[in-house]
C-alpha positions in Angstrom: 0.1 47.3 105.3 -2.5 45.7 103.1 -1.3 43.1 100.6 -1.1 44.7 97.2 -0.4 43.4 93.8 -2.2 42.2 90.6 -6.0 42.5 90.7 -7.6 39.3 92.0 -9.2 38.5 88.6 -5.7 38.2 87.0 -4.2 36.2 89.9 -3.1 32.6 89.6 -4.5 30.2 92.2 -1.2 30.3 94.1 -1.2 34.1 94.2 -4.8 34.3 95.3 -4.3 31.7 98.1 -1.0 33.4 99.2 -2.8 36.8 99.4 -5.8 35.4 101.3 -3.6 33.6 103.9 -1.4 36.6 104.4 -4.3 38.9 104.9 -5.8 36.4 107.4 -2.5 36.5 109.3 -2.5 40.3 109.3 -6.1 40.3 110.7 -5.2 37.8 113.4 -7.5 35.2 112.0 -4.8 32.5 112.1 -4.2 31.6 115.8 -1.2 30.4 117.7 -2.3 26.7 117.6 -3.8 26.7 114.1 -2.4 24.4 111.5 -2.6 25.1 107.7 -2.6 21.8 105.8 -2.3 22.1 102.0 -5.1 19.6 101.4 -7.5 21.7 103.6 -6.4 25.0 102.1 -6.9 23.7 98.6 -10.3 22.4 99.4 -11.4 25.7 100.9 -10.0 27.6 97.9 -11.5 25.2 95.4 -8.2 24.4 93.8 -5.9 21.4 93.5 -3.3 20.7 96.2 -0.3 22.1 94.3 -1.0 25.8 94.2 -2.1 25.6 97.9 1.2 24.0 98.8 3.2 26.5 96.7 1.5 29.4 98.5 2.2 27.9 101.9 5.9 27.3 101.0 6.2 30.9 99.8 4.9 32.2 103.2 7.4 29.9 104.9 10.2 31.2 102.7 9.2 34.8 103.6 9.4 33.9 107.3 5.7 34.1 108.2 5.1 30.3 108.6 7.0 27.3 109.8 6.8 23.7 108.7 5.6 21.0 111.1 5.0 17.3 110.8 1.3 18.2 110.2 1.1 21.3 108.1 2.3 24.9 108.7 2.0 27.1 111.7 2.9 30.7 112.6 6.6 31.1 112.9 8.4 31.1 116.3 11.6 33.0 116.9 14.6 32.9 119.2 14.8 35.7 121.7 17.8 37.2 119.9 15.8 37.3 116.7 12.9 39.0 118.5 15.3 41.6 120.0 16.7 42.4 116.5 13.2 42.7 115.0 12.0 45.1 117.6 15.2 47.1 117.3 14.7 47.4 113.6 11.0 48.5 114.2 12.2 51.2 116.5 14.5 52.5 113.8 12.0 52.6 110.9 8.4 52.9 112.2 8.6 56.3 113.9 10.1 58.1 110.9 7.8 56.2 108.5 4.8 57.4 110.5 6.0 61.0 110.2 6.3 60.5 106.4 2.8 59.1 106.3 1.5 62.1 108.3 3.0 64.5 105.7 1.3 62.4 103.0 -2.0 61.9 104.8 -5.2 62.3 102.9 -8.7 62.6 104.3 -9.7 59.1 103.2 -6.7 57.6 105.1 -7.3 59.6 108.2 -11.0 58.5 108.2 -9.9 54.9 107.8 -7.7 55.3 110.9 -10.5 56.9 112.9 -13.0 54.2 111.9 -10.5 51.4 112.9 -9.8 53.2 116.2 -13.5 53.5 117.0 -14.0 49.8 116.2 -11.0 48.8 118.3 -12.3 50.9 121.2 -15.6 49.0 121.0 -13.8 45.7 121.0 -11.8 46.8 124.0 -14.9 47.8 125.9 -16.6 44.5 125.1 -13.4 42.4 125.9 -13.6 40.9 122.4 -10.0 39.9 121.8 -10.5 38.6 118.3 -12.2 41.8 117.1 -9.5 43.9 119.0 -6.7 42.1 117.0 -8.6 42.5 113.7 -9.4 46.2 114.1 -5.9 47.1 115.5 -4.5 45.5 112.3 -6.8 47.7 110.2 -5.6 50.8 112.1 -2.0 49.9 111.4 -2.7 49.1 107.7 -4.5 52.5 107.3 -1.4 54.6 108.3 1.2 52.3 106.7 -0.8 52.6 103.4 -0.1 56.3 103.5 3.7 55.9 103.7 4.8 57.3 100.3 8.0 55.1 100.1 6.5 51.7 99.1 9.8 49.8 99.9 9.7 51.2 103.4 6.0 50.4 103.8 6.5 46.8 102.6 9.4 46.4 105.0 7.3 47.6 107.9 4.5 45.3 107.0 6.9 42.4 106.7 8.5 42.9 110.1 5.1 43.3 111.8 3.8 40.2 110.1 6.8 38.3 111.3 5.9 39.0 115.0 2.2 38.2 114.5 2.6 35.3 117.1 3.7 38.0 119.6 0.7 40.2 118.8 -1.7 37.3 119.4 -0.1 36.3 122.7 0.2 39.8 124.1 -3.2 41.1 123.0 -4.9 38.3 125.0 -3.7 40.2 128.1 -6.2 42.9 129.3 -3.5 45.3 130.6 -1.7 45.1 127.2 -4.9 45.9 125.3 -5.4 49.0 127.5 -1.8 50.2 126.7 -2.4 49.6 123.0 -5.7 51.5 122.8 -4.1 54.4 124.6 -1.2 54.4 122.2 -3.5 54.2 119.2 -5.4 57.2 120.5 -2.2 59.2 120.8 -1.1 58.2 117.3 -4.4 59.1 115.8 -4.4 62.5 117.5 -0.9 63.2 116.3 -1.8 62.4 112.8 -4.8 64.7 112.8 -2.9 67.5 114.4 0.1 67.0 112.1 2.3 67.0 115.2 5.4 65.2 113.9 7.4 65.3 117.2 4.5 63.8 119.1 3.9 61.2 116.5 7.5 60.1 116.4 7.6 59.9 120.2 4.3 57.9 120.6 5.2 55.5 117.8 8.5 54.8 119.5 6.6 54.2 122.8 4.3 51.8 121.0 7.1 49.6 119.7 8.9 49.6 123.0 5.7 48.8 124.9 5.1 45.8 122.6 8.5 44.4 123.4 8.2 45.0 127.1 4.7 43.4 127.2 6.0 40.3 125.6 9.0 40.1 128.0 6.8 40.6 131.1 4.5 37.8 130.0 7.4 35.6 129.3 9.1 36.2 132.7 5.8 35.7 134.4 5.2 32.3 132.7 2.0 33.6 131.1 2.7 32.9 127.5 0.9 30.0 125.7 3.4 27.2 124.6 3.0 28.2 120.9 4.2 31.7 121.7 7.3 30.8 123.6 10.6 31.7 122.0 12.7 28.9 120.5 15.6 27.6 122.6 18.9 29.3 121.9 21.8 27.2 120.7 24.4 26.9 123.5 24.2 28.8 126.8 24.8 32.3 125.7 23.2 35.2 127.5 20.4 36.4 125.2 19.0 39.9 125.4 15.3 40.2 126.0 13.1 41.8 123.3 13.0 45.0 125.3 16.8 45.0 126.2 18.6 48.3 126.1 15.3 50.2 125.8 
């Protein structure tokens, strides 16, 4: 979901920086190893250090960033937390997509089609950065058509929280192929107003994302920044795709 709120001309410096960083996170422009330092953010935004730091702290409070000794980075999760997030996404995204389909307007459907076409081109060109960016635009296009704004905001928040997983898994060619096939199915179901097919393919998409992460994790193919945090104690922790 695109970040919404007060028009930019009425925004405070903190609000503007917050919005810009969150949109960069959504578009995949902040990588796994990137650090956001308040001094650098303030310089790029042409502001003092305080509003930049306040914006970064707000993003940390909302669970998108984590503090480090040298700035802020995308948040990492424990495996149990990832399992819970994917379980919640399974519960809310398929019915939300059906609601969006019922509320769909030509402009929104065209935005989905344009984002799908751009993602397909990035897939053919093996352009991972463009793939992540246009995939995010596709998601934003349908989430913006969800009539329940509380639900839409909740979906956006959960997806933003697992941005570190999206960046790690979309670097894998096989995962990108699964994603582009799923996007094609979702787009077709939206255009045909096929609610049963839409619900089913959205559910497959969420489960495929969890399974892809688990497969890369078990194969030892995740970059260090995308590895789950250690669990306290020695409890058996479900995988992100457990019980699917």
